[in-house]
C-alpha positions, 0 to 999 in steps of 0.5 A: 389521621388515617388514610382512606387508602388503608381503609380499602385494603382493610375492606379487601381483606375483610371481603376476601379472608387472604392477603392474595385474594385482597391483592388480586381484587385491589391489582396491588402486590401482596406486601402492599396490602400487608403494609396498608393493613399494618399501617391502619392498625398502627394508627388505630392502636388495636389488631383489625385481624388475625391469622386463622387456618384458612386465611384471616378472620377480623377481631372484635376491633376489626368487626366494629371497623368493617361496618364504619369503613363501609360507609366511608366507602359508600361516600367515597363512591358517591363522591365519585359518581357527583364528580363524574356528573359534571361533564355533558356529552363526552367522555366514557360510559361503561355499559355492564352486560352478561357475556351472551348479551354482550355478544350479540351488541357487539356484533349487531353495530348498535355501538357503531351507530351510537358513536356515528351520533355522539362522536365525543362519548365512547362506550365500553362494554364490561362483559361477565358472568356477575353482576356489575355493582353500579353503586361501587362504580363498576359499570355506569349502566347495567343490562341484566334480568330480574328486578333491581339490586337495591333502591339506588337503582333505576331502570326500565323493561326493555325486552322479554327473552323467550326460552326452551329446551335444547339438545344437538342434532347427534343427541337427538339422532342417538336418543330421540327427542322428548315429544312432551314436557313428560318425556324429559326424564328419560332423558340426561339433563344439563342442569343450571347451577349457581346464580342462573339456578333461580331462572323461571327456565331452571326451575321449570326444568327441575319440576318437569325432569325431576326424575331425569339423569343429571349428566352436567351442572353449569353456573353460566349460559355459555357453558351450558351451551357447549355442553348441549353442543357436546351431545351429552344432554338436554338443556333450557337455553335462550331461544334467540341466543341457542338458535344462532348455533345450527347444530342445536334443536329446539325440542321444547318451546318456547314457553311464554311463562319462562320469558325472561325480562330484560332491564336497563339500570342506571344509579340514581346519581347518574341518571342526569348525566349527560353522556349516561343519559345519551347512552340510557335513552339510546339504548331503550329506543334501539336495544330491544331488536338487538336481543330478540332478534339479533338485528338493529331496528329499521331506519324508520323508526329512529324518530321514536320519543325518548323515554325516561327512566 
C-alpha cells in the first residue's frame, strides 16, 4: 500500500514541474522529493514523470494518477477540517488577507479587542498577494474582494472600498493634473497587471486612458503605491489606503462605479466550528470601519446582533 505522503510529493512535482519548486512548496529537501517520488513509482510499478528540457512532465500513467491523487488530497483536507471542528472556543484561527488590508487590521487594534473578549482564541494573520486556498487548509477565514472561488465557501459582504486615480505631489508640480477622465491620456499611467488587472478600477483606467503612455505595470497594490509615490505617473488605488500617504493627491474620484466589495469567506466544513465562528462573527460586526475609515467602530455599537453566513 502506497503512502499518502508519497502522493503529496507527486502532486507537488506535477503542479510545479520541478523537484526544486516542489521541495520549496513542501518545505523539504529536493532529495526527499526525489526519494518519495521514486518510492511511489516503485510501489505502482510504472514511471509517473519524465525529464523534459524545462523540468519534469507527467507520463500517461502520471496523468491518470493525477486526477485520483487530487481526489485523495481533497478527502485528506476534509478529514483535517472535520478533526478541527471538535474544539469549542479555544485554539488558533488563521485569517488570510491581502497585505494592504492586513496592515490596516494590524494597526487598528481589532485583534487586541478580540483577544480581550476571547482570550483562549489566537488569531494568526496570513498576509500575501495571492489568495489563500481555504479548501486546502491554507487559512480558516479569508478577507478578499469579489465572489467566492468555489461552492465550498460561504461568505458575507462586509464593505465596499472606493477607488480613485492618484499622483504624487511632485508629479503634479511638474506635470499638472487631469481636469477630467479624458485628460488622463496626456499623462504617464501606471497600469495594474496580473490578478488585479481584472478589478473595475483597472478596466476603467484602460478605457479612459487608452492612448496614454504606460510607464509601469504593477501586479499588487503596494508596488503601484510605491510607483505613484516615486513620481513617475498616475495609478488607480483604493482611496482609504492611498489617503494615508500625505505625499499622494487624488486627481480623480472616488467613483461610485469603481467601489470594490470586500467579503469574509469560510469553508462550509468550518463555519460552525466554535473558534472560527467567533472570529467570523466578530469581523462581521467590527471590520467594516477598519477597512473604510481605518478606525474601530464606536463602543456603543458593540451590542449589535451577530449575523451568520
